[in-house]
Residue, then its C-alpha position, 0 to 999 in steps of 0.5 A: x118602272x114598267x115599260x109601256x107597250x108599243x102602240x099599234x098606231x105609232x107603228x102604223x105612223x112610222x110605216x106610213x112615213x117610210x113609205x112616203x119618204x120612199x115615194x118622195x125619193x122615187x119621184x125625185x129619181x124619176x124626175x132626174x131620169x126625165x131631165x137626162x133624157x130630154x138633155x140627151x135628145x137635145x144634145x143629139x139634135x145639136x150634134x145632128x145640127x152641127x154635122x149638117x152645117x159642117x157638111x154643108x160648109x164643106x160641100x160649099x167650099x168643095x163646089x166653089x173650089x171646083x168652079x174656081x178651078x174650072x174657070x181657071x182651067x177654061x181660061x188657060x186652056x183656051x188662051x192662044x198665041x197666033x204670030x202674025x205676018x210681018x208688016x213693014x218692019x214690025x212683027x206682032x202676035x194676036x193673043x186670043x181669049x177663046x173662053x167665055x169669060x174675060x181676062x183682066x190685067x193681061x201682061x206679056x213677058x219675053x225671054x230670048x236665048x242669046x249670048x253677051x255678044x248679041x246685045x248691041x248698043x241702040x242706034x243713033x236716036x234710039x234708047x234701050x234698057x239693056x245695053x252690052x254689059x247689062x244683065x241677061x235679057x230674060x222675062x222682060x215685059x212687052x207692050x200692047x199695039x194700042x195707043x200709048x203702047x200700054x204694058x197690060x190690057x183686058x181681053x174679053x171673051x172671044x176677043x184678040x189683042x195685038x201684042x208688039x213683039x219685035x222690029x227688024x231694021x230696014x238695013x238688016x242691021x239689028x232686031x228691036x225688042x220693045x219694052x213696057x215703055x214702048x219702042x226706042x224712039x218717040x220718047x219711048x225706051x225699047x228693051x234691047x237691040x240684038x244682032x241679026x241671028x236666029x233665036x229661040x224665045x218664049x213669051x209668057x202670058x200672065x193675068x189676073x184670073x188664071x195661071x201663066x201660060x208660056x209659048x215657045x217661039x222662034x225668031x228668024x229675021x231673015x224670013x220676010x213673011x213670018x219672022x215669028x214662028x211656033x215650032x213646038x206645042x205650047x206648054 
């Protein structure tokens, strides 16, 4: 049986088919390359945007933290304690907010360095939270010189509020320290009655907007003009 010679047209057709197939593959590969390029550009945009948003959020956080820190620092730095002269039997102090922003819910706590024998029973007609044998008198609340002797007040920018600190008996027998309930008469309950001695004390002012600030004091009941003094710099 004789073999037929290959047809030139058939060979040409096969070559055309191979070229067409190669071109289709090239087109497909080229299409993939275009898609990868677009995806890469999109990812770069998204990453850049994410980093920009993160940087903006961090900057906003830092700025807000600095503003809050500066406000607290200014309030604390400009909070001043001004002992007043004795008026009658009682001694007060002015708490001055020298900053441009207000203070709210301002409380005052007093500590007095004393021994157990310095604590006295309340005189007849008086009441006190702390009596001989009770816990140590330390960081207890005072009251303010307003109607009802409230335990806390607001102090607006540039304002001074009067704080009740102590009372010296006309007879010279005791020192009375008030509480958040007021004084030991008229329905109130004082904090404690102490012997007539000189004492070192600390008054801490606490508010909602800033850190507590302490003021070192001396109580000298034998000084008829200024029984309450500030011998050292405040902390």
